[in-house]
C-alpha positions in Angstrom: 113.0 -90.4 74.1 116.1 -92.2 73.2 118.1 -94.9 75.1 119.8 -93.4 78.2 117.6 -90.3 78.3 116.4 -89.2 81.8 112.8 -88.3 82.7 112.0 -85.1 84.5 108.7 -84.6 86.3 107.4 -81.1 85.8 105.0 -79.2 88.0 102.8 -78.2 85.0 102.4 -78.4 81.2 104.1 -75.1 80.5 107.3 -76.1 82.3 107.3 -79.5 80.6 107.0 -77.8 77.2 109.9 -75.5 77.9 112.1 -78.4 78.9 111.1 -80.3 75.8 111.8 -77.3 73.6 115.3 -76.8 75.1 116.1 -80.5 74.6 115.0 -80.3 71.0 117.1 -77.3 70.4 120.2 -78.9 72.0 119.7 -82.0 69.9 119.3 -80.0 66.7 122.4 -77.9 67.4 124.4 -81.2 68.1 123.2 -82.7 64.8 124.1 -79.5 62.9 127.6 -79.5 64.5 128.2 -83.0 63.4 127.1 -82.3 59.9 129.2 -79.1 59.5 132.3 -79.8 57.6 135.5 -78.7 59.1 137.7 -76.5 57.0 141.5 -77.1 57.5 144.8 -76.7 55.6 144.9 -80.4 55.2 141.7 -80.2 53.2 143.4 -78.0 50.7 146.3 -80.4 50.4 144.0 -82.7 48.5 142.6 -81.9 45.1 139.6 -79.7 45.4 137.1 -77.8 43.2 137.8 -74.8 45.4 140.7 -72.8 44.1 140.8 -70.0 46.7 142.3 -70.2 50.2 140.9 -67.6 52.6 142.9 -66.8 55.7 142.4 -64.6 58.8 145.7 -63.5 60.3 146.0 -62.7 64.0 149.3 -61.9 65.7 150.9 -60.6 69.0 152.2 -57.4 67.3 151.4 -55.6 64.1 154.9 -56.1 62.8 154.5 -59.8 62.8 151.1 -59.8 61.2 152.4 -57.4 58.4 155.5 -59.6 57.8 153.5 -62.8 57.6 151.0 -61.2 55.2 153.7 -59.8 53.0 155.4 -63.2 52.8 152.2 -64.9 51.9 151.2 -62.4 49.2 154.7 -63.0 47.6 154.1 -66.7 47.1 154.2 -67.5 43.4 151.8 -70.5 42.9 150.4 -69.4 39.6 147.2 -68.1 38.1 145.1 -71.2 38.9 144.8 -70.6 42.6 144.3 -67.6 44.8 145.2 -66.6 48.4 143.1 -64.0 50.1 143.7 -62.4 53.5 140.2 -61.4 54.4 141.0 -60.0 57.8 144.1 -59.2 59.9 144.5 -58.0 63.5 146.5 -57.9 66.7 145.6 -59.7 69.8 143.9 -62.9 70.9 141.7 -64.8 68.4 138.1 -63.9 69.2 134.6 -65.3 68.5 134.1 -62.6 65.8 137.2 -64.0 64.1 135.6 -67.5 64.2 132.3 -66.3 63.0 133.9 -64.5 60.1 136.0 -67.5 59.3 132.9 -69.7 59.4 131.0 -67.5 57.0 133.8 -67.2 54.5 135.3 -70.7 54.7 138.5 -69.4 56.0 141.4 -70.8 58.2 142.5 -68.7 61.1 146.3 -68.3 61.4 147.5 -67.3 64.9 151.1 -66.1 65.2 152.1 -66.2 68.9 148.4 -65.9 69.8 145.7 -68.4 70.6 142.0 -68.3 71.3 140.6 -68.4 74.8 139.2 -71.9 75.8 135.6 -70.8 75.1 136.6 -69.5 71.7 138.4 -72.7 70.9 135.3 -74.6 71.7 133.2 -72.3 69.6 135.7 -72.7 66.7 135.4 -76.5 67.0 131.6 -76.2 67.0 131.7 -74.0 63.9 134.0 -76.3 62.0 136.8 -73.6 61.7 140.4 -74.6 62.0 142.8 -72.4 64.0 146.5 -72.9 63.2 149.1 -71.7 65.7 152.7 -70.7 64.7 155.7 -69.2 66.4 158.0 -69.2 63.3 157.0 -67.3 60.2 158.8 -69.6 57.7 156.9 -72.6 59.1 153.5 -71.0 58.4 154.7 -70.0 54.9 155.7 -73.6 54.2 152.4 -75.2 55.3 150.3 -72.5 53.5 152.3 -72.8 50.3 151.9 -76.6 50.4 148.2 -76.1 50.9 147.9 -73.8 47.9 149.8 -76.3 45.7 147.1 -78.8 46.7 144.6 -76.6 45.0 146.4 -76.8 41.7 144.9 -79.2 39.1 147.3 -82.1 38.5 149.5 -82.1 35.5 150.5 -85.4 33.9 153.3 -86.5 31.6 154.1 -89.6 29.6 157.1 -91.8 30.7 158.3 -94.4 28.4 159.0 -97.7 30.1 160.7 -99.6 27.2 160.7 -100.6 23.7 160.5 -104.1 22.1 161.2 -104.9 18.5 159.0 -107.4 16.7 161.0 -110.3 15.3 158.3 -112.8 14.4 154.5 -113.2 14.4 152.7 -116.3 15.8 149.1 -117.1 15.8 147.5 -118.4 19.0 143.9 -119.8 19.3 143.9 -118.5 22.9 145.7 -115.1 22.6 145.3 -114.2 18.9 148.4 -112.8 17.3 151.5 -113.0 19.5 154.5 -110.9 18.6 157.7 -112.6 19.2 160.0 -109.8 20.4 163.3 -108.7 22.0 163.3 -105.9 24.5 165.7 -103.4 23.0 165.7 -101.0 26.0 163.9 -100.5 29.3 161.4 -103.1 30.3 158.1 -104.4 29.2 155.3 -105.1 31.8 152.2 -106.9 31.6 149.0 -104.8 31.4 151.1 -101.8 30.5 149.8 -99.2 28.1 151.5 -99.5 24.7 151.6 -98.1 21.2 152.9 -99.8 18.0 155.2 -98.0 15.6 156.3 -98.8 12.1 159.3 -96.9 10.7 158.6 -94.2 13.3 155.0 -93.8 12.5 152.4 -94.7 15.2 150.1 -97.5 13.9 148.2 -98.4 17.1 147.7 -96.2 20.2 146.3 -96.7 23.6 146.7 -100.4 23.5 147.3 -102.8 26.5 149.5 -105.8 26.8 147.0 -108.6 27.6 149.6 -111.4 27.6 153.3 -111.4 28.2 155.3 -114.7 28.2 158.9 -115.8 28.3 159.0 -119.0 26.4 156.0 -121.0 27.7 155.8 -119.2 31.0 153.7 -116.2 31.9 155.8 -113.1 32.9 154.9 -109.9 34.7 158.0 -108.1 33.4 160.7 -108.6 30.7 163.9 -106.5 30.8 166.3 -105.2 28.1 168.0 -107.9 26.1 165.5 -110.7 26.7 163.0 -112.2 24.3 159.3 -112.4 25.0 156.0 -113.0 23.4 153.5 -110.1 23.5 149.8 -110.3 22.9 147.8 -107.1 22.3 144.3 -108.7 22.4 142.2 -107.9 19.4 144.9 -105.7 17.8 146.3 -107.6 14.8 148.1 -105.0 12.6 151.6 -106.2 13.5 154.5 -106.7 11.2 158.1 -107.9 11.7 160.2 -104.9 12.4 157.5 -102.9 14.2 158.3 -101.5 17.6 156.0 -102.0 20.7 156.5 -99.1 23.1 155.3 -99.4 26.7 154.6 -96.3 28.6 152.7 -94.9 31.7 151.1 -91.6 32.5 152.5 -90.1 35.7 151.5 -87.0 37.6 154.2 -84.3 37.3 155.8 -83.2 40.5 155.6 -79.4 40.9 158.7 -77.4 41.9 
């Protein structure tokens, strides 16, 4: 027994065993309910290994269900992800709908219909999300956003700035220091950089380990200002080289 449990006096061993078995079953079901992962549209907004969104559509009239399904199937997200309507119907959301959703990892979409209270409790127990809408375009917007969440992220390079090497200094603490002037953009400490000589890349995937303005440490130096840049153990620098700072950003999808 656990803290807070109540004791029951049974008339015989058989009754006591039946009560104990019922309690064990209730405890097991409660544990399974807690362990069961809820499937929701919000889950699909985050990057996931799953690339298919299964839906069950229920509505007040067949015309609404058909219009919603047609609009969903016309969404153009790309070949990476897939939307499947595994069941559609008219009327209230039932326990059978919830059971099907649970078995197929689906989200139930109700258009002007909701589950009965007991069905809603059953859906919560099974870890199935039921979404309710009264306007079709709102349902389309949220489901489209969920599908985009299934897409693998795409990245692109963004150049932050360029600095021209005007002189080379040797430092016992920082190694070779390039005396530079920022020709455009800005240069940030710890930024990823590459070095170029006459347009040819000499060093790639380097990092600015020290950035100074005169004798002071700096976090950022803007266009038109001089600075000292240290690239750690990388020493292949010459006067006239260009140090280009960049970062990798996730591309926004249209």
